[in-house]
C-alpha positions in Angstrom: 0.2 -0.1 -0.5 1.6 3.7 -0.7 2.0 5.8 1.8 -0.9 8.2 0.6 -3.4 5.3 0.9 -2.2 5.1 4.6 -2.9 8.9 4.9 0.9 9.9 4.8 3.0 12.3 3.7 5.6 11.5 0.7 8.7 13.4 1.5 9.6 15.5 -1.9 13.1 16.6 -2.8 12.5 20.4 -3.4 12.6 21.6 0.1 11.8 24.5 1.0 12.5 28.2 -1.2 15.9 30.1 0.1 13.6 32.9 1.6 11.7 30.0 3.6 14.9 28.3 5.1 16.6 31.4 6.3 13.1 32.3 8.0 12.6 29.0 9.4 16.6 28.1 10.7 16.3 30.9 12.5 13.4 30.1 14.7 14.2 26.4 14.8 18.1 27.2 16.3 16.6 29.0 18.3 14.3 26.1 19.2 16.7 23.5 19.3 19.3 25.5 22.3 16.7 25.2 24.5 17.4 21.6 24.6 20.7 19.6 25.9 19.7 17.0 23.2 19.1 18.4 19.7 16.5 15.2 19.3 13.9 16.4 21.9 12.9 18.9 20.0 11.2 18.0 17.6 8.3 18.1 19.4 8.1 22.1 18.8 10.4 21.3 15.2 6.9 19.6 14.1 4.8 23.2 15.3 7.0 25.1 13.8 6.8 23.5 10.3 2.6 23.3 10.9 3.1 27.4 11.1 4.6 27.4 8.4 2.3 25.4 5.9 -0.5 25.3 7.7 0.4 21.3 7.5 3.1 18.6 8.2 3.9 18.8 4.6 6.6 16.4 3.2 9.4 19.9 2.8 8.6 19.7 7.1 9.3 16.5 7.6 12.3 16.4 5.6 13.6 19.8 7.2 12.9 18.6 10.5 14.9 15.5 9.7 18.4 17.6 8.5 17.9 20.2 11.1 17.5 16.9 14.0 19.9 14.7 12.0 17.0 12.7 11.9 16.2 10.1 9.4 13.0 11.2 7.3 11.1 7.5 8.5 11.9 8.5 12.5 10.1 12.1 11.8 7.5 10.5 9.8 6.9 8.1 12.9 6.1 10.9 15.3 3.9 13.4 12.7 1.9 10.5 11.9 1.9 9.2 15.5 0.2 12.8 17.2 -3.1 14.1 15.7 -2.4 17.0 16.9 0.8 17.0 13.7 -2.2 17.4 10.4 -1.6 15.3 7.1 -3.3 17.5 5.5 -3.7 21.6 5.1 -6.3 22.6 7.5 -8.5 25.8 7.2 -7.9 29.0 9.1 -9.1 27.8 11.8 -9.0 24.2 12.8 -13.2 23.1 15.0 -12.6 20.7 17.7 -16.0 18.6 18.7 -15.5 17.0 21.3 -17.2 12.8 21.4 -15.8 11.0 24.1 -18.3 9.8 26.8 -19.4 12.4 28.7 -19.2 15.3 26.0 -20.9 13.0 23.6 -24.0 11.8 26.0 -24.0 15.5 26.7 -24.7 16.8 22.9 -21.1 16.9 22.0 -22.5 13.8 19.4 -25.4 16.0 18.6 -23.1 19.5 17.8 -21.1 17.4 15.7 -23.3 16.1 13.1 -25.3 19.6 13.5 -21.9 21.3 12.3 -21.3 18.6 9.8 -24.9 19.6 7.9 -24.4 23.3 8.5 -20.3 23.5 7.0 -20.7 20.5 4.6 -17.7 18.9 4.8 -16.9 15.2 6.9 -14.6 14.6 10.3 -11.2 16.4 8.7 -12.6 18.3 5.9 -12.0 21.4 5.3 -14.6 24.4 3.5 -14.3 25.8 1.0 -13.3 29.6 1.2 -15.7 32.1 2.4 -16.3 35.6 1.2 -14.6 36.8 3.6 -11.3 34.8 2.5 -11.9 32.4 5.3 -12.3 28.3 6.1 -11.9 26.2 8.5 -11.3 22.5 9.0 -13.4 20.8 11.6 -12.8 17.6 13.5 -13.9 15.5 15.7 -11.1 14.6 19.3 -11.1 13.0 21.9 -11.5 14.1 25.7 -9.8 17.7 26.2 -10.2 17.5 30.4 -12.9 19.6 30.5 -15.6 17.3 31.5 -16.7 19.9 33.9 -17.9 22.5 31.0 -19.2 19.6 28.9 -20.4 19.5 26.2 -16.7 21.8 24.7 -15.6 22.8 21.4 -11.7 24.4 20.9 -10.9 26.3 18.5 -6.9 26.0 17.4 -7.4 24.2 20.8 -8.8 27.4 22.3 -11.5 26.3 24.8 -15.6 27.1 24.3 -17.6 25.7 27.1 -20.8 24.8 27.2 -22.3 24.5 23.8 -25.1 24.0 21.8 -25.7 22.8 18.4 -27.2 27.0 18.1 -24.1 28.2 19.9 -21.8 26.1 17.7 -23.0 27.3 14.1 -22.7 30.5 15.5 -19.1 30.1 16.2 -18.3 28.6 13.3 -20.6 31.8 11.5 -18.4 33.8 13.1 -15.0 32.4 12.5 -15.9 32.2 8.7 -17.7 35.9 8.6 -14.1 36.7 10.1 -15.4 38.1 13.3 -13.7 38.0 16.4 -14.1 35.0 18.9 -13.2 35.2 21.9 -12.8 31.6 23.7 -14.7 31.0 27.7 -11.7 30.5 29.5 -8.9 32.1 27.2 -8.5 34.8 24.4 -9.2 35.8 21.2 -8.9 33.0 19.1 -6.5 33.4 16.6 -4.9 31.5 13.2 -3.9 28.1 13.0 -0.8 28.9 11.9 -0.1 31.8 14.6 -1.6 29.2 17.0 0.6 27.0 15.7 4.1 29.4 15.8 2.6 29.7 20.1 2.7 25.5 20.2 6.9 25.4 18.7 7.9 27.6 22.1 7.2 32.0 21.0 5.3 34.0 22.9 1.9 34.5 23.2 1.5 38.3 21.4 -1.9 38.4 22.3 -3.3 41.0 24.5 -5.8 39.1 26.6 -3.2 35.8 26.8 -3.5 35.1 30.4 0.2 35.7 32.1 1.7 32.2 32.4 -0.6 29.1 31.2 -4.5 28.8 31.0 -7.9 29.3 33.8 -9.7 27.3 35.8 -13.1 28.2 35.6 -15.6 27.8 38.9 -16.7 24.7 38.0 -13.2 22.9 38.4 -12.2 24.8 41.7 -15.2 23.4 43.4 -13.7 21.2 45.7 -10.4 22.6 46.4 -13.0 25.9 47.9 -15.2 23.3 49.5 -12.3 21.3 51.1 -10.9 25.3 52.4 -14.2 26.0 53.5 -13.7 22.9 55.4 -10.0 22.9 56.8 -9.5 20.1 54.7 -5.7 19.4 53.4 -4.3 16.4 51.2 
């Protein structure tokens, strides 16, 4: 069976244009310098090349392999193991609907079905470009460890809590129209490629980004609050 039939990226030999490679080299060198062992930088470097093209292409795999002195098979094995690395072009926004047990029972399956019908796409498919020049990729995803806010969705990994089919359709309409979308417990959503650069380890420059990490909602802290009221400690 061919790599295309398996859904794996081919690895063409053409490589990046020189101007792209020079820019990537500068960023990649900064990432690699953070690790005592060069190959440990593979995960952030895959995010970096995904920020360049919107998915992990054959060029991206070859670049990471050469930069880290690995084989393309080593890099491909990692890029195809983790679902956060995409093997097809992602739209301006990656929209994920949790369909794991609790979210599914509380409406995740219904939300996902409603979005597929509303957008006219299937799982892991990209919409056509909207008149405002935006597109998105829809995917059902596994547990996001946010069960106290179920059913949840993510847009470029930012959480949207306590969703309904109508709220979900309004959200994707806003995204495709280029209107701002602010996460339930986070900042305004940026593009998929901008998100990937942040995940590669570069500064999140959004004004409303939470300093030092995400924020916990009241539901997540309820147990801690009760324990404090009772004077209980672990």
